[in-house]
C-alpha positions, 0 to 999 in steps of 0.5 A: 414712143413705147412698143407698149403704147402701140400695143394698147393703142392698138388693141383699144382700136379694136374692142372700139371697133368691136363695139361699133359694129355690134352696136350698128349691125342691126340698124337698116342703114348700116346692113347693106351698100356702102355703109355695110363695107364701112362697118365690116372695115372697122377693126381694121381701120380703128386700131390702125388710126388709133396707133397713127393718132397716137404717134402723131400726138407723141410728135406733137408732145415732144414739144407740148407734153400734154398733147401725148397724154391727151391723146393716151387719155382719149383712148383710155376714155375710149375703152372705159365708155365701152365698158360703160356702155357695155355694162349699161347695155347689160342692165337695160337687157337684164331688165328691160329698163330704158328709161327713167329712174331705173336708167338713171340708177343703172347709168350710175353704177355703170359709170362708177364701175368703169370709172374705177377701172380707169383711175389705174390706166391713166396714173400708170399710162396716161400721166405716167405716175409711178409712184405708189407710196400714197395712192389712197389720197390720190384716190380720194382725190380722184374720187372727189373728182369722178363724183362731180363728173358722175353728176355731169354724166348721170344728169346729162345722159338722164336729160337727153334720155328723159327729157329730150326722149327718142328721135329719129325713130330709134329705139328707146334702147338705142336712144339709151346708148345714145344719151350715155354716149352724148354724157361721156362728151360732156363729162370728158372735159372735165375729168382730163382737167380733173385728173391731169391738174389735181389728181395727177399733178407732178 
């Protein structure tokens, strides 16, 4: 495993930890007792866990290559998710729109922005495809796979937010973020298969 892999995975773990702290700190359950201590420990636990899991995937990846790729893809996905949800939260904060068609539009825009950034990380780090001579065709394929992923992502998030609606007494803003998180998990499988076997195939 390269030093760059360690550094990148550590930084991603730290960013994810800081996001979870900012998202969960205002929920009463995480403000006192053991849960508050757990929340405060995330900036230490998440980066170390990220590096450890990547190392395990690297060892397994010596026998089964895609495992190491999948681990890096997951880390990039986590970072892109934070970027996606952070952009979505910014839109919600600026417009006070946390449901309806406006929410669906903002979710689509945040997803596209995050995915464009994700292309470069997936290409050069997760799948280690260094060639740059045919990037127009590659990016077109990436864009098509992403558009299908976008439809899955927005559809799932909109269903969670607009059809199911806020649950467990959560405010609409928090539920809107949960809708975004749920959509990410549903889209993940499609994206990995599409990127590995269509866009970045070797």
